[in-house]
C-alpha positions, -999 to 999 in steps of 0.1 A, spaced: 617 -481 370 581 -482 362 564 -461 390 530 -457 372 511 -485 393 521 -465 425 514 -431 408 479 -445 399 473 -454 436 485 -420 446 463 -402 421 433 -423 435 440 -409 469 443 -374 455 408 -377 439 394 -388 473 409 -359 491 398 -334 464 363 -349 468 363 -344 506 375 -308 500 345 -302 475 320 -316 499 329 -293 527 331 -264 503 297 -271 489 282 -274 524 301 -244 539 305 -221 508 306 -191 530 335 -204 550 358 -218 523 374 -187 508 399 -202 485 401 -182 452 425 -178 424 456 -157 434 450 -163 470 486 -173 481 481 -174 518 488 -212 518 518 -207 495 542 -195 522 538 -224 548 565 -248 558 556 -284 551 571 -317 537 560 -342 512 562 -380 512 583 -402 490 554 -410 466 543 -374 463 580 -362 457 585 -388 430 551 -381 413 556 -343 414 592 -344 402 582 -367 374 553 -346 363 574 -313 365 601 -328 341 573 -337 317 557 -302 317 587 -280 320 619 -276 299 647 -250 291 643 -217 306 610 -223 323 626 -253 342 657 -234 350 637 -206 365 616 -231 386 647 -249 400 665 -216 408 634 -206 429 635 -240 445 671 -235 453 664 -203 471 637 -217 490 656 -247 501 685 -226 514 660 -207 534 644 -238 547 677 -254 555 687 -223 576 654 -223 596 658 -261 603 694 -256 614 686 -228 637 657 -250 651 682 -278 658 705 -255 677 675 -241 698 666 -277 706 701 -285 717 701 -255 740 671 -272 757 642 -251 744 609 -271 743 603 -288 710 566 -278 707 576 -242 713 601 -243 685 577 -261 662 550 -235 668 574 -207 661 586 -224 629 549 -228 618 547 -189 618 576 -185 594 568 -177 558 589 -189 529 575 -184 493 568 -217 476 590 -222 445 559 -231 425 543 -197 431 545 -175 401 551 -138 401 513 -134 395 506 -154 426 494 -184 406 507 -219 411 528 -233 383 521 -269 391 486 -265 403 473 -298 388 499 -318 405 503 -298 438 508 -317 470 479 -330 491 488 -304 519 480 -277 493 448 -293 483 432 -295 518 444 -260 529 411 -240 534 390 -266 551 392 -278 588 418 -305 591 432 -326 620 467 -343 624 481 -359 655 451 -347 675 455 -310 666 430 -291 645 439 -265 619 418 -241 599 431 -216 572 433 -181 587 415 -166 557 385 -190 560 354 -181 577 354 -212 601 349 -200 637 368 -212 666 349 -234 689 323 -244 663 319 -280 650 326 -286 614 333 -316 590 371 -321 596 395 -341 573 416 -365 593 450 -362 578 465 -390 599 447 -415 578 457 -397 546 493 -398 555 491 -435 566 480 -442 531 509 -421 515 534 -440 536 519 -473 527 521 -465 489 557 -453 495 565 -486 514 551 -507 485 572 -487 460 604 -491 481 598 -528 484 592 -532 447 626 -517 439 642 -537 467 658 -505 481 689 -509 500 676 -480 523 653 -496 550 637 -462 557 632 -449 523 595 -450 525 595 -427 556 614 -400 538 599 -365 541 614 -335 521 602 -299 514 587 -294 480 618 -276 470 640 -306 475 614 -327 457 619 -304 427 657 -303 428 664 -341 434 674 -364 406 656 -397 415 681 -420 400 685 -457 409 714 -449 431 695 -423 449 667 -446 456 689 -474 465 676 -497 437 692 -533 442 711 -545 412 709 -581 398 743 -589 414 732 -576 447 700 -598 445 720 -628 435 743 -622 464 715 -618 489 700 -651 477 732 -668 483 735 -654 518 699 -665 525 706 -699 512 738 -703 532 719 -694 564 
């Protein structure tokens, strides 16, 4: 499948997000304290959308091979097991009746080392890192809740330019939906898929995994449509 048209849309969104980050950094240079080998954001739990997962997976396979790829995937395996354990425990707590917001808040405090973080605290996939990583360090808002990097100099209660992540994620889902529609995926909720970066690195995005419809399936669907 040719995903390049969708990757181009994604990269255009990345450029917009990067530009927004740079504007805030330029205006509040004393508050944005991101620097090389600061790995504070590299231990947070977050998921990526379908288009991000596909793009990062594709780029990693282009850039890594042999022992370097094996080492990256091994770290992804370890991280994914830790994340699975955390999520499994969260489900158990929810089943016991514990409030979901309380569980999510506790999970947000958990620290799991990103598989892309090298031993020298540099990102191995920095050029193609997820959008969540790109905006960490400036004030953001999602679902009505604001967030600021704990290392930054932004002060609580003060007003700052804030990146509205809801709009960014709407665009990510829209690109993912267009992609899913273009391959005529058998999975109606494919575009809503969210996975940890570790799983995005480990997954083989085959036609079967994506539910790509074959010509025979398309012909059969047309027959059923004509019969109705």
